[in-house]
C-alpha positions as CSV (number, residue, x, y, z in Angstrom):
1,M,108.3,3.1,-53.5
2,I,108.1,6.7,-52.2
3,A,109.6,9.5,-53.9
4,E,113.3,9.8,-53.3
5,K,112.9,13.8,-52.1
6,M,110.7,12.6,-49.4
7,K,113.1,9.8,-48.0
8,P,115.5,12.0,-45.9
9,L,112.4,13.5,-44.6
10,M,110.9,10.4,-43.5
11,A,114.4,9.6,-42.1
12,N,114.6,12.5,-39.9
13,N,110.6,12.8,-38.9
14,S,109.8,15.3,-36.6
15,A,111.0,14.6,-33.4
16,I,108.5,17.0,-31.9
17,R,105.6,14.7,-33.2
18,T,107.7,11.2,-32.3
19,M,107.7,12.8,-28.8
20,F,104.3,13.9,-28.9
21,E,103.3,9.9,-29.9
22,E,105.4,8.2,-27.0
23,G,103.4,10.8,-24.7
24,D,100.2,9.1,-25.5
25,K,102.0,5.6,-24.9
26,M,102.7,6.9,-21.7
27,R,99.4,8.5,-20.6
28,A,97.8,5.1,-21.6
29,E,100.5,3.2,-19.1
30,H,100.7,5.6,-16.4
31,G,97.8,8.0,-16.9
32,A,97.4,11.4,-18.1
33,E,97.8,13.4,-14.8
34,N,101.1,11.5,-14.2
35,V,103.0,12.4,-17.4
36,Y,104.5,15.8,-17.9
37,D,104.6,16.3,-21.7
38,F,106.2,19.4,-22.7
39,S,107.1,18.3,-26.3
40,L,104.2,20.0,-28.5
41,G,103.7,23.8,-29.0
42,N,99.9,23.0,-28.7
43,P,98.1,26.2,-26.9
44,D,96.4,25.4,-24.0
45,A,94.9,28.6,-23.3
46,P,91.0,28.7,-23.6
47,V,90.2,29.8,-27.0
48,P,88.3,33.6,-26.4
49,S,84.7,33.5,-26.1
50,E,84.3,35.8,-28.8
51,I,85.4,33.3,-31.3
52,K,82.5,30.8,-30.3
53,Q,80.2,33.9,-30.5
54,A,81.5,35.2,-33.8
55,I,80.7,31.6,-35.2
56,I,77.4,31.3,-33.9
57,D,76.4,34.9,-35.4
58,I,78.1,34.2,-38.7
59,L,76.3,31.1,-39.5
60,N,73.0,32.6,-38.5
61,E,73.6,35.9,-40.2
62,E,75.9,35.1,-43.4
63,D,74.5,33.4,-46.8
64,P,75.6,30.2,-46.7
65,V,76.3,30.1,-50.6
66,T,78.8,33.2,-50.2
67,L,80.2,31.7,-46.6
68,H,81.0,28.2,-47.5
69,G,81.8,29.0,-51.2
70,Y,85.1,30.3,-53.2
71,M,86.4,33.4,-53.1
72,S,89.7,35.0,-54.6
73,N,92.7,33.3,-53.9
74,A,93.8,36.0,-51.6
75,G,90.9,35.6,-49.4
76,F,87.6,37.9,-48.8
77,E,88.8,41.4,-49.2
78,D,86.6,42.5,-46.1
79,V,88.2,40.6,-44.2
80,R,91.7,41.3,-45.5
81,E,91.0,45.1,-45.1
82,S,90.0,44.7,-41.1
83,I,93.2,42.9,-40.5
84,A,95.3,45.8,-42.6
85,Q,93.5,48.4,-40.5
86,S,94.2,46.6,-37.3
87,L,97.9,46.6,-38.4
88,N,97.6,50.3,-39.2
89,R,96.1,51.3,-35.5
90,R,98.8,48.9,-33.8
91,F,101.7,49.7,-35.6
92,G,101.2,52.8,-37.2
93,T,102.1,51.0,-40.8
94,S,100.0,51.9,-44.1
95,F,98.5,48.6,-45.5
96,G,95.1,48.0,-47.3
97,S,93.5,44.8,-48.5
98,G,95.9,44.9,-51.5
99,N,98.4,44.1,-48.9
100,I,97.1,41.0,-47.0
101,L,96.9,37.5,-48.6
102,M,95.1,35.2,-46.5
103,T,96.5,31.6,-45.8
104,V,96.2,28.4,-44.6
105,G,98.0,29.2,-41.2
106,A,101.8,30.2,-41.3
107,A,103.2,27.1,-42.7
108,S,101.1,27.5,-46.0
109,G,101.9,31.3,-45.8
110,L,105.6,30.6,-45.9
111,N,105.7,28.1,-48.5
112,V,103.5,30.4,-50.7
113,A,106.0,33.1,-49.9
114,L,109.0,30.9,-50.8
115,K,107.0,29.4,-53.8
116,T,106.8,33.2,-55.4
117,I,110.4,34.4,-54.7
118,L,113.0,31.5,-54.3
119,N,114.7,29.9,-57.5
120,P,116.5,26.7,-57.7
121,G,119.5,26.9,-56.0
122,E,119.5,30.0,-54.2
123,E,120.0,30.3,-50.3
124,V,117.9,30.8,-47.1
125,I,119.6,32.2,-44.2
126,I,118.1,31.5,-40.8
127,F,119.4,31.9,-37.5
128,A,120.3,28.9,-35.3
129,P,118.2,27.5,-33.2
130,Y,115.0,27.7,-35.4
131,F,112.2,25.4,-36.5
132,L,113.6,23.0,-38.3
133,E,110.7,22.4,-40.5
134,Y,111.9,25.4,-42.4
135,N,114.3,23.1,-43.9
136,W,111.7,21.1,-45.6
137,Y,109.5,24.6,-46.7
138,V,113.1,25.5,-48.3
139,D,113.7,22.4,-50.1
140,N,110.2,22.2,-51.4
141,Y,111.2,24.6,-53.6
142,D,114.9,23.7,-54.5
143,G,116.5,26.2,-52.2
144,K,119.4,25.9,-49.2
145,V,119.2,26.7,-45.8
146,V,122.3,28.6,-44.7
147,Q,122.4,28.5,-41.0
148,A,123.8,31.5,-39.1
149,P,125.0,31.4,-35.6
150,T,123.7,33.1,-32.5
151,D,125.2,34.2,-29.0
152,K,124.4,30.8,-27.0
153,N,124.3,33.1,-24.0
154,T,121.5,35.1,-25.2
155,F,120.5,33.8,-28.4
156,Y,120.9,37.0,-30.0
157,P,122.0,36.9,-33.9
158,D,126.0,37.1,-34.5
159,L,125.4,39.9,-37.2
160,E,129.4,39.7,-38.2
161,S,129.2,36.2,-39.0
162,F,125.6,36.6,-40.4
163,E,127.0,39.1,-42.9
164,K,129.9,37.1,-44.3
165,L,127.1,34.3,-45.1
166,I,125.4,36.9,-47.6
167,T,126.4,36.0,-51.3
168,D,125.1,36.1,-54.5
169,K,123.3,33.2,-53.9
170,T,121.6,34.7,-50.9
171,R,117.7,35.1,-51.6
172,V,116.1,35.2,-48.2
173,V,116.7,35.9,-44.7
174,L,114.0,34.1,-42.4
175,L,113.6,35.6,-39.1
176,N,111.2,33.9,-36.4
177,T,110.8,36.5,-33.3
178,P,109.4,35.7,-30.5
179,N,111.7,32.8,-31.5
180,N,110.8,29.1,-31.1
181,P,112.8,27.4,-29.3
182,T,114.1,30.1,-27.3
183,G,111.6,32.6,-26.4
184,V,113.9,35.3,-27.4
185,I,112.5,39.0,-29.0
186,Y,114.9,40.3,-31.2
187,K,115.0,44.2,-30.0
188,E,114.7,47.0,-32.4
189,D,118.6,47.4,-32.9
190,T,119.2,44.3,-33.9
191,I,116.4,44.5,-36.6
192,K,117.9,47.7,-37.7
193,K,121.3,46.1,-37.8
194,I,119.9,43.6,-39.8
195,A,118.1,45.6,-42.4
196,E,121.2,47.9,-42.6
197,I,123.5,44.8,-43.5
198,L,120.9,43.6,-46.0
199,E,120.6,47.3,-47.8
200,R,124.4,47.5,-48.1
201,K,124.5,43.9,-49.6
202,Q,121.8,44.4,-51.9
203,K,123.4,47.5,-53.2
204,E,126.8,45.6,-53.5
205,L,125.6,42.2,-55.0
206,G,122.9,44.2,-57.5
207,R,120.3,41.8,-56.4
208,T,117.1,41.8,-54.3
209,I,117.2,40.1,-51.0
210,F,114.1,39.6,-48.8
211,I,113.2,39.4,-45.1
212,I,110.4,36.4,-44.6
213,S,109.5,37.5,-40.9
214,D,107.6,34.5,-39.3
215,E,105.4,35.9,-36.5
216,P,103.0,33.3,-35.1
217,Y,104.2,34.1,-31.4
218,R,103.8,37.8,-31.9
219,E,101.1,38.6,-29.5
220,L,102.9,36.5,-26.8
221,A,105.3,39.0,-25.3
222,Y,105.8,39.3,-21.7
223,G,106.4,42.3,-19.3
224,G,105.7,45.1,-22.1
225,I,108.5,44.1,-24.1
226,E,107.7,45.3,-27.8
227,V,108.3,43.2,-30.9
228,P,109.2,45.4,-34.0
229,Y,107.4,45.3,-37.0
230,V,110.0,44.5,-39.6
231,T,108.3,46.0,-42.7
232,K,109.0,49.6,-41.0
233,Y,112.7,48.8,-41.1
234,Y,113.4,46.9,-44.2
235,N,111.1,47.3,-47.5
236,N,111.9,43.9,-48.8
237,T,110.1,42.2,-46.1
238,I,107.0,39.9,-46.1
239,V,105.2,39.0,-43.0
240,A,103.7,35.6,-42.5
241,Y,101.6,35.4,-39.2
242,S,98.8,32.8,-37.8
243,Y,96.5,32.8,-35.4
244,S,97.2,29.4,-34.1
245,K,98.9,30.9,-30.9
246,S,97.3,34.2,-30.6
247,L,93.9,32.8,-30.3
248,S,94.5,29.0,-29.8
249,L,93.3,28.1,-33.2
250,P,96.0,25.8,-34.4
251,G,93.7,23.0,-35.6
252,E,91.6,25.7,-37.7
253,R,94.8,26.7,-40.2
254,I,94.2,30.3,-40.6
255,G,96.8,33.5,-41.0
256,Y,97.9,35.6,-43.6
257,L,100.8,37.2,-45.6
258,V,101.8,41.0,-45.4
259,I,103.1,42.2,-49.2
260,P,103.8,45.7,-48.2
261,S,103.7,48.4,-50.9
262,E,106.9,49.6,-50.4
263,L,108.3,45.7,-51.6
264,E,109.9,45.8,-54.5
265,D,107.3,45.0,-57.7
266,S,104.7,44.6,-54.9
267,E,101.7,44.4,-56.9
268,F,103.2,41.6,-59.2
269,V,104.8,39.8,-56.0
270,F,101.1,40.2,-54.4
271,D,99.4,38.4,-57.5
272,T,102.1,36.0,-58.1
273,A,101.7,34.8,-54.3
274,S,97.9,34.9,-55.0
275,N,98.4,32.5,-57.6
276,A,101.2,30.2,-55.5
277,N,98.2,29.8,-52.5
278,R,96.3,27.9,-55.6
279,I,99.2,26.3,-57.3
280,I,100.4,24.8,-54.0
281,G,96.7,23.4,-53.4
282,C,95.4,25.6,-50.8
283,V,93.3,27.6,-53.3
284,N,92.2,29.6,-50.9
285,A,92.0,30.0,-46.8
286,P,89.1,28.3,-44.9
287,S,86.3,30.8,-45.1
288,L,84.6,30.2,-41.8
289,Q,87.6,31.3,-40.3
290,Q,88.5,34.1,-42.8
291,K,85.0,35.4,-41.5
292,V,85.6,34.8,-38.0
293,I,88.8,36.5,-38.3
294,G,87.3,39.6,-39.9
295,R,85.1,40.0,-36.5
296,C,87.8,39.2,-34.1
297,V,90.8,40.8,-35.6
298,D,91.7,42.6,-32.2
299,V,90.8,39.6,-29.9
300,Q,93.6,37.7,-27.9
301,V,94.2,34.8,-25.6
302,D,94.8,35.9,-21.8
303,L,98.5,36.4,-21.6
304,D,98.4,36.1,-18.0
305,Y,97.7,32.6,-18.5
306,Y,101.0,31.4,-20.4
307,D,103.1,34.4,-18.0
308,R,102.2,32.3,-15.0
309,N,103.5,29.0,-16.6
310,R,106.4,30.9,-17.8
311,T,107.3,31.9,-14.2
312,S,106.7,28.9,-12.4
313,L,108.6,26.6,-14.7
314,Y,111.8,29.0,-15.3
315,E,111.9,29.8,-11.3
316,G,111.3,25.8,-10.8
317,L,114.2,24.9,-13.3
318,K,116.6,27.4,-11.8
319,A,115.9,26.2,-8.2
320,C,117.0,23.0,-9.4
321,G,120.3,24.1,-10.8
322,F,119.6,24.1,-14.4
323,D,120.8,26.4,-16.9
324,C,118.3,28.4,-19.0
325,V,117.5,32.1,-20.5
326,K,114.3,33.4,-19.3
327,P,112.0,33.4,-22.5
328,E,110.6,36.9,-23.3
329,G,107.8,35.8,-25.7
330,A,106.4,32.8,-27.0
331,F,105.8,29.9,-24.7
332,Y,108.7,27.7,-25.1
333,M,112.4,27.3,-22.6
334,F,115.3,26.3,-24.1
335,L,117.1,24.4,-21.4
336,K,120.9,23.7,-21.5
337,S,121.5,19.9,-21.0
338,P,123.6,19.0,-17.8
339,V,125.7,16.4,-20.5
340,E,126.9,16.8,-23.8
341,D,124.6,14.8,-25.7
342,E,121.0,16.0,-25.1
343,N,119.2,12.9,-26.0
344,D,120.5,11.0,-23.0
345,F,119.1,13.7,-21.1
346,C,115.9,13.3,-22.6
347,A,115.9,9.7,-22.1
348,A,116.8,10.1,-18.5
349,A,113.8,12.5,-18.1
350,K,111.4,10.0,-19.3
351,K,112.2,8.0,-16.2
352,Y,110.1,10.6,-14.5
353,N,107.7,10.9,-17.1
354,I,108.8,14.1,-18.2
355,L,109.1,14.6,-21.9
356,M,111.3,17.3,-23.4
357,V,112.5,17.7,-27.3
358,P,116.1,17.6,-28.2
359,G,118.0,20.9,-29.5
360,T,119.0,18.9,-32.5
361,A,115.4,19.0,-33.6
362,F,116.4,22.7,-33.6
363,A,119.6,22.7,-35.2
364,C,121.2,23.3,-31.7
365,P,122.7,20.2,-29.7
366,G,123.4,20.4,-26.4
367,Y,119.7,21.9,-25.3
368,V,116.1,21.0,-24.8
369,R,112.9,22.6,-25.2
370,L,110.0,22.6,-23.1
371,A,106.7,23.9,-24.3
372,Y,104.9,25.5,-21.5
373,C,101.6,25.7,-23.2
374,V,100.3,23.4,-20.7
375,S,98.0,23.5,-17.9
376,H,99.8,24.8,-14.6
377,E,99.1,22.1,-12.7
378,T,101.3,20.0,-15.1
379,I,104.1,22.5,-14.3
380,V,103.7,22.3,-10.6
381,N,103.4,18.5,-10.4
382,S,106.6,17.9,-12.6
383,M,108.6,19.8,-10.3
384,D,109.5,16.5,-8.1
385,G,110.1,14.7,-11.2
386,F,112.8,17.7,-12.3
387,R,114.4,17.7,-8.9
388,N,115.0,14.0,-9.2
389,L,116.6,14.6,-12.3
390,A,118.6,17.4,-11.5
391,K,119.9,15.0,-8.5
392,E,120.8,12.5,-11.0
393,Y,123.1,15.0,-12.3
394,G,124.5,16.4,-9.4
395,L,123.0,19.8,-9.8
396,L,121.3,19.3,-6.4
């Protein structure tokens, strides 16, 4: 008999993972080249060559006892300092190793942050659509998710509605920009307005409200669009970062938290988060991958790889008559379903071996998400299927 708390999770098992498993069955039946799987955000861009070389050099040069052993729960201090200095160069911040806590990817980082600051019954406001596993992370610590609306033409936050949702139970505002699933980037003006609202509400309510900024897609921003660094606009900000997307390393589970010195009781929060890292079962982030990051802190994947996919998919879908916002970042496209129930639309797409994720998996029914972190050939070869799908719904 499973735990009561796990029952709703199993009843609502991830639609994304379920779709991926269905894709495996379809590939076995039709051949991998004939299945167009846009379900999973699994980076397809090649891992930068510097990563492989760093692994070889580290294994040859580092003391194996130190390399493969325990270290501070917060991670290797030299790696944390390297990350801090990289952020300072890029964003004009003033971080040091004491502001960086190495984590087992961003998902673990988010859990560490929530474990550190969230009390049972407190609320976490998240702008919809959003990565639905945030719900489970908040539930891990007996918090409550409050969904804030966005403008469905732009997917920018509805700030007037947002302010009304802030109460004496609000503890966290969880931001994700570039956004999964829309690819939208919140501009500086939006971040400033969110910060102004929270500053005002902190004084009005007499309580600390944190921003947790989940940023695994920060490096995937197109056309020179700037992704604002949130700690510069609001002191009580914690940043969760992952190298899964920026270095195509999702299986290596390596990331970090930024806990800036400007944050209220920063040192105590950092020490508590370091202990939370151990308490939730991670103990510390993978040692080899920490060292790799220390040597490759400014390395990135080829952004043109995803940008070409983004342009080809967007132009192809628009030519078919589909309605979608061109993403500014990440590697997802959020397509408006031509029928009210997007599950029916997803089912119809499967007839053409196209796999998409329904918007209900992101708290936004009536839409579907396509992950274009696939080969360019997959996008090109899928277009006949999309055209037939469009004809089925009278769009062509």
